[in-house]
C-alpha positions as CSV (number, residue, x, y, z in Angstrom):
1,M,0.0,0.0,0.0
2,K,1.0,3.6,-0.5
3,F,1.3,6.1,2.3
4,S,2.6,9.6,2.9
5,N,4.9,10.1,5.9
6,S,5.3,13.3,7.9
7,F,8.4,14.2,6.0
8,G,6.7,14.8,2.6
9,A,8.1,11.8,0.8
10,V,5.8,9.3,-0.9
11,A,6.6,5.7,0.1
12,L,5.5,2.4,-1.3
13,C,5.5,-0.7,1.0
14,V,6.6,-3.8,-0.9
15,S,6.5,-7.4,0.4
16,L,9.3,-9.3,-1.3
17,V,7.4,-12.6,-1.9
18,A,10.3,-15.0,-2.5
19,M,12.6,-13.6,0.1
20,G,10.0,-12.2,2.5
21,A,6.7,-13.4,3.9
22,Q,6.5,-16.8,2.2
23,C,9.9,-17.6,3.6
24,G,8.9,-16.5,7.1
25,G,11.0,-13.3,6.9
26,E,9.9,-9.8,7.6
27,P,8.3,-7.7,4.8
28,V,10.8,-5.2,3.3
29,T,9.7,-1.6,3.0
30,Q,11.1,0.4,0.0
31,C,10.5,4.1,-0.7
32,E,10.0,5.6,-4.1
33,D,10.2,9.3,-5.2
34,S,7.5,10.9,-7.4
35,E,9.1,9.4,-10.5
36,G,8.9,5.8,-9.2
37,R,12.7,5.6,-8.4
38,I,13.8,3.6,-5.4
39,V,15.3,6.1,-2.9
40,A,16.5,5.9,0.7
41,C,13.6,6.2,3.1
42,P,13.8,9.4,5.3
43,D,14.8,9.0,8.9
44,S,12.8,10.7,11.6
45,D,15.2,13.6,11.7
46,A,15.6,13.9,7.9
47,G,13.3,17.0,7.8
48,N,10.8,17.9,5.1
49,I,11.6,16.4,1.6
50,V,10.3,18.4,-1.3
51,V,10.7,16.9,-4.8
52,H,10.6,19.8,-7.4
53,H,11.6,18.1,-10.7
54,D,12.8,14.6,-10.7
55,A,15.1,13.4,-13.5
56,G,13.6,9.9,-13.5
57,P,15.3,7.0,-15.3
58,R,15.3,7.4,-19.1
59,P,15.4,4.3,-21.2
60,D,18.2,5.6,-23.4
61,A,20.2,7.4,-20.7
62,G,22.9,4.8,-21.0
63,S,26.0,5.3,-18.8
64,A,24.8,8.7,-17.8
65,D,22.3,7.2,-15.3
66,T,24.4,6.6,-12.2
67,G,21.6,5.4,-10.0
68,R,22.1,8.2,-7.5
69,N,19.3,10.1,-6.0
70,L,19.6,13.9,-6.1
71,P,16.8,15.3,-8.3
72,F,16.9,17.7,-11.3
73,E,17.8,21.2,-10.1
74,A,19.2,20.1,-6.8
75,Q,22.3,21.9,-5.5
76,C,25.6,20.2,-6.1
77,N,29.3,20.8,-6.4
78,A,30.1,21.3,-10.1
79,G,32.9,19.1,-11.5
80,E,31.9,16.2,-9.2
81,Q,29.1,13.7,-9.5
82,G,27.8,15.4,-6.3
83,G,25.2,12.7,-5.6
84,C,23.3,13.7,-8.8
85,R,21.6,10.9,-10.7
86,F,23.1,12.1,-14.0
87,A,25.6,14.9,-13.7
88,C,26.4,18.2,-11.8
89,L,26.9,21.3,-14.1
90,D,28.1,24.8,-13.4
91,T,25.5,27.6,-13.1
92,P,26.5,30.4,-15.7
93,E,28.2,33.4,-14.2
94,D,25.5,35.8,-15.7
95,W,22.6,33.8,-14.2
96,P,20.1,36.3,-12.8
97,G,19.0,36.1,-9.2
98,E,20.3,33.7,-6.6
99,A,21.3,30.2,-7.5
100,S,23.8,27.5,-6.4
101,D,27.2,27.3,-8.1
102,G,26.2,23.9,-9.4
103,F,23.0,22.1,-10.2
104,C,21.9,18.5,-11.0
105,T,20.9,18.1,-14.6
106,K,19.0,15.3,-16.5
107,P,18.9,13.9,-20.0
108,C,16.6,15.5,-22.6
109,T,15.5,15.1,-26.2
110,N,14.1,18.7,-26.7
111,H,13.9,22.0,-24.9
112,Q,10.5,21.3,-23.6
113,D,11.8,18.3,-21.5
114,C,13.7,20.8,-19.4
115,G,10.8,22.9,-18.1
116,E,10.6,26.7,-18.2
117,S,11.9,27.7,-21.6
118,D,13.2,31.1,-20.3
119,H,15.7,29.4,-18.1
120,W,16.6,26.0,-19.6
121,R,17.8,24.5,-22.9
122,C,18.5,21.0,-24.0
123,E,22.2,21.0,-25.1
124,E,24.9,18.5,-25.8
125,V,27.4,18.2,-23.0
126,N,30.2,15.5,-23.1
127,A,28.3,13.6,-25.8
128,E,25.1,13.6,-23.8
129,Y,22.0,15.8,-24.4
130,V,21.2,17.3,-21.0
131,C,19.3,20.3,-19.5
132,V,21.5,23.3,-19.0
133,R,20.8,26.6,-17.3
134,D,20.5,29.2,-20.1
135,H,18.8,32.5,-19.3
136,D,16.9,34.1,-22.2
137,S,18.7,37.3,-23.2
138,S,17.5,37.7,-26.8
139,P,14.3,39.7,-27.6
140,P,11.9,38.5,-30.3
141,T,12.2,39.5,-33.9
142,A,9.3,40.7,-36.1
143,Q,8.5,41.8,-39.7
144,W,5.6,43.0,-41.8
145,V,4.1,40.3,-44.0
146,G,1.2,39.7,-46.3
147,I,0.0,41.6,-49.4
148,N,0.3,45.0,-47.7
149,A,3.8,44.4,-46.2
150,S,5.6,47.0,-48.4
151,R,2.7,49.2,-49.3
152,S,2.6,52.8,-48.1
153,L,-0.5,54.2,-49.9
154,F,-3.9,52.9,-49.0
155,G,-7.5,53.5,-50.2
156,S,-10.8,53.9,-48.4
157,G,-12.3,51.4,-46.1
158,L,-10.5,48.9,-43.9
159,T,-6.9,47.9,-44.5
160,V,-5.7,44.5,-43.1
161,L,-2.1,44.6,-41.9
162,E,-0.2,41.5,-41.0
163,F,3.1,40.9,-39.1
164,E,5.0,37.8,-38.0
165,A,7.0,37.4,-34.8
166,H,9.6,34.9,-33.8
167,D,11.3,34.1,-30.5
168,D,13.8,31.3,-29.7
169,R,11.9,30.6,-26.4
170,A,8.3,31.8,-26.1
171,L,6.2,34.8,-27.2
172,G,4.2,36.9,-24.8
173,E,2.0,39.9,-25.1
174,V,1.3,41.7,-28.4
175,S,-0.3,45.1,-28.8
176,F,-1.1,47.4,-31.7
177,E,-1.8,51.2,-31.8
178,V,-3.1,53.4,-34.6
179,A,-2.4,57.1,-34.0
180,G,-2.0,56.3,-30.3
181,N,-5.2,54.3,-30.0
182,S,-5.3,50.5,-29.2
183,V,-6.6,48.2,-31.9
184,A,-7.6,44.6,-31.5
185,V,-5.0,42.0,-32.7
186,V,-6.0,38.6,-34.1
187,A,-3.4,35.9,-33.5
188,A,-3.0,32.8,-35.6
189,A,-1.9,29.5,-34.1
190,P,1.8,29.4,-33.1
191,V,4.2,27.2,-35.1
192,I,6.8,25.6,-32.7
193,D,10.0,23.9,-34.0
194,D,13.6,23.5,-33.0
195,R,14.2,27.2,-33.7
196,G,11.6,28.4,-31.2
197,V,8.1,29.7,-31.8
198,T,6.7,31.7,-34.8
199,R,3.3,33.4,-34.9
200,R,1.4,35.6,-37.4
201,Y,-0.9,38.5,-36.3
202,S,-3.3,40.7,-38.2
203,V,-5.1,44.0,-37.5
204,S,-7.8,45.9,-39.4
205,V,-7.2,49.7,-39.7
206,A,-9.8,52.1,-40.9
207,S,-8.8,54.7,-43.5
208,S,-8.3,58.4,-42.6
209,S,-8.1,61.7,-44.3
210,N,-4.7,62.2,-42.8
211,D,-1.5,60.0,-42.5
212,Q,-1.6,57.6,-39.6
213,Q,1.3,56.3,-37.5
214,V,0.9,52.6,-36.6
215,S,3.0,50.5,-34.3
216,A,3.1,46.9,-33.1
217,T,4.8,45.9,-29.8
218,I,5.8,42.2,-29.4
219,S,7.1,40.8,-26.2
220,D,8.6,37.5,-25.2
221,S,7.6,35.7,-22.1
222,I,10.0,37.6,-19.8
223,G,9.1,41.0,-21.2
224,Q,11.9,41.6,-23.7
225,S,10.2,43.4,-26.7
226,I,10.5,44.7,-30.2
227,E,8.5,47.4,-32.0
228,L,7.4,47.6,-35.6
229,E,6.4,51.1,-36.9
230,R,5.2,52.5,-40.2
231,V,3.2,55.4,-41.6
232,L,0.1,54.8,-43.6
233,S,-0.9,57.4,-46.2
234,Y,-4.3,57.5,-47.9
235,D,-5.9,58.2,-51.3
236,T,-9.6,57.8,-50.8
237,T,-10.6,59.0,-54.3
238,G,-11.3,56.0,-56.4
239,P,-10.8,55.6,-60.2
240,S,-13.6,55.5,-62.8
241,V,-14.0,52.9,-65.6
242,E,-16.3,52.4,-68.5
243,L,-16.7,49.5,-71.0
244,V,-16.9,51.0,-74.5
245,E,-20.0,49.9,-76.2
246,D,-20.1,48.9,-79.8
247,Q,-22.3,46.7,-82.1
248,N,-21.6,43.6,-80.1
249,V,-20.5,44.8,-76.6
250,R,-23.7,46.3,-75.4
251,A,-26.5,45.4,-73.0
252,G,-28.3,42.4,-74.5
253,G,-25.6,42.1,-77.2
254,C,-23.8,39.0,-78.4
255,V,-20.0,38.6,-78.8
256,P,-18.0,35.9,-80.5
257,S,-14.7,34.4,-79.3
258,P,-12.2,35.9,-79.6
259,S,-13.3,39.5,-79.8
260,S,-12.2,42.9,-78.7
261,V,-13.1,44.6,-75.4
262,A,-12.3,48.4,-75.1
263,V,-12.2,50.4,-71.8
264,I,-11.7,54.0,-70.7
265,A,-10.4,54.3,-67.1
266,T,-9.0,57.4,-65.2
267,D,-7.6,58.1,-61.8
268,N,-6.5,61.2,-59.8
269,S,-3.2,59.5,-59.1
270,A,-2.2,56.3,-60.9
271,L,-3.9,53.2,-62.2
272,V,-2.4,49.8,-61.6
273,H,-4.5,47.9,-64.1
274,V,-7.9,47.2,-65.5
275,R,-9.1,43.6,-65.4
276,I,-11.7,42.2,-67.7
277,L,-13.9,39.6,-66.1
278,V,-16.7,37.3,-67.2
279,D,-18.7,36.8,-64.1
280,D,-15.9,36.1,-61.6
281,T,-13.3,34.8,-64.0
282,V,-10.5,37.1,-65.1
283,V,-10.1,36.8,-68.9
284,A,-7.7,39.7,-69.6
285,T,-5.7,42.4,-67.9
286,I,-4.9,45.8,-69.4
287,L,-1.9,47.8,-68.0
288,P,-1.3,51.5,-68.3
289,D,1.0,52.6,-71.1
290,G,2.8,55.9,-70.4
291,N,0.3,58.0,-68.6
292,A,-0.7,55.9,-65.6
293,A,-3.6,58.2,-64.8
294,R,-5.5,57.1,-67.9
295,I,-6.1,53.9,-69.8
296,A,-8.1,54.1,-73.1
297,T,-7.5,51.0,-75.2
298,G,-8.9,47.7,-76.2
299,T,-7.7,44.1,-75.9
300,M,-8.6,40.8,-77.7
301,V,-10.3,38.3,-75.4
302,D,-10.4,34.6,-76.2
303,Y,-13.4,33.5,-74.1
304,R,-13.1,29.8,-75.2
305,A,-9.5,29.6,-74.1
306,A,-10.5,31.1,-70.7
307,G,-12.9,28.3,-70.2
308,I,-16.1,30.4,-70.7
309,V,-19.1,28.4,-71.9
310,S,-21.7,29.9,-74.3
311,G,-24.6,31.7,-72.7
312,L,-25.6,34.8,-70.9
313,H,-22.8,36.4,-68.7
314,N,-21.8,39.5,-66.9
315,L,-18.9,41.2,-68.7
316,K,-17.1,43.4,-66.2
317,A,-14.2,45.9,-66.3
318,V,-12.6,46.5,-62.8
319,A,-10.1,49.3,-62.5
320,E,-7.7,49.5,-59.5
321,D,-5.5,52.4,-58.5
322,S,-2.2,52.4,-56.6
323,A,-4.0,52.9,-53.3
324,G,-6.1,49.8,-53.8
325,N,-9.4,51.7,-54.6
326,T,-11.5,50.0,-57.3
327,A,-14.3,50.8,-59.6
328,E,-16.2,48.6,-62.1
329,D,-18.6,48.7,-65.0
330,T,-20.8,45.7,-66.0
331,I,-22.7,44.8,-69.2
332,R,-25.0,41.8,-69.4
333,L,-24.7,40.0,-72.7
334,R,-24.4,36.7,-74.5
335,I,-21.1,35.1,-75.3
336,M,-21.0,32.6,-78.1
337,T,-17.7,30.7,-77.8
338,E,-18.3,28.6,-80.9
339,R,-18.5,31.7,-83.1
340,S,-15.2,33.1,-84.4
341,S,-14.1,36.7,-84.6
342,G,-15.7,38.6,-87.5
343,N,-18.8,36.4,-87.4
344,P,-21.2,38.3,-85.1
345,C,-23.9,36.2,-83.5
346,D,-26.7,38.7,-83.5
């Protein structure tokens, strides 16, 4: 049966069958620690025994397992076995706070085996991977990511900004401010590997008539931090765009494949492109030539090659400026992909 004595150790009473009761001998009592290791039972004057982190026998510990009893983190004299089950290592000179000169270590397969990531790492020492005291002294790193990572000019409405943070131990609090006001941060699931932890965050920022200073502050689990800053400028005036109507491209009209589509688009600043779509499928893209504030040209569209089937469709022209503002024009017409250019289907 198990029992707890007044000294804080958990003991297990074991009757040795062959050598004990059946042979008329006295039952033998053995004491185990919290990891199931056989240890010396405490005497009445041994005082309170507190087991913090036991190393425990590891199947692949090999010769490193000496069978001694001092648990992981126990004080010892570095350079000697010091009663440790595995080994006694030096505490680093720059270790913060109070600590013994030496500590008992234990075998490990990854950093998580050693406990608190801010203070422990799993490292190779004398051809054995063991837990070493290693205080976190490196702040996290961070960078802007996503489609708006390098953009400085933004249009009307909400803008989604994304940033990614990495720390070799653990990430802590993250905050975001727009013009000095806090904004909610959405965090994706963390990715944990041998390099540490990486996490992506996103925020939604409303447009403004003035430039806005934004900043993200990312901390690790002990408060070391890094700050990302940038200025967002705005162009809230959108472009204009028009599909040029002709005999075939008109409401209720009918176009063969391939055939020409002409557009006129303008912007107060600069156009990025005009996309031609059939319903939601992009079938052509027209880029500015020379004057980026105006596009007035046509392009041949092969509807059959784009996978469009004959029938009624929405033909759309969508113009986008350098701030991300868009405008569109739509004509409902019939597309006949089995008719060739120059053979109208009206």
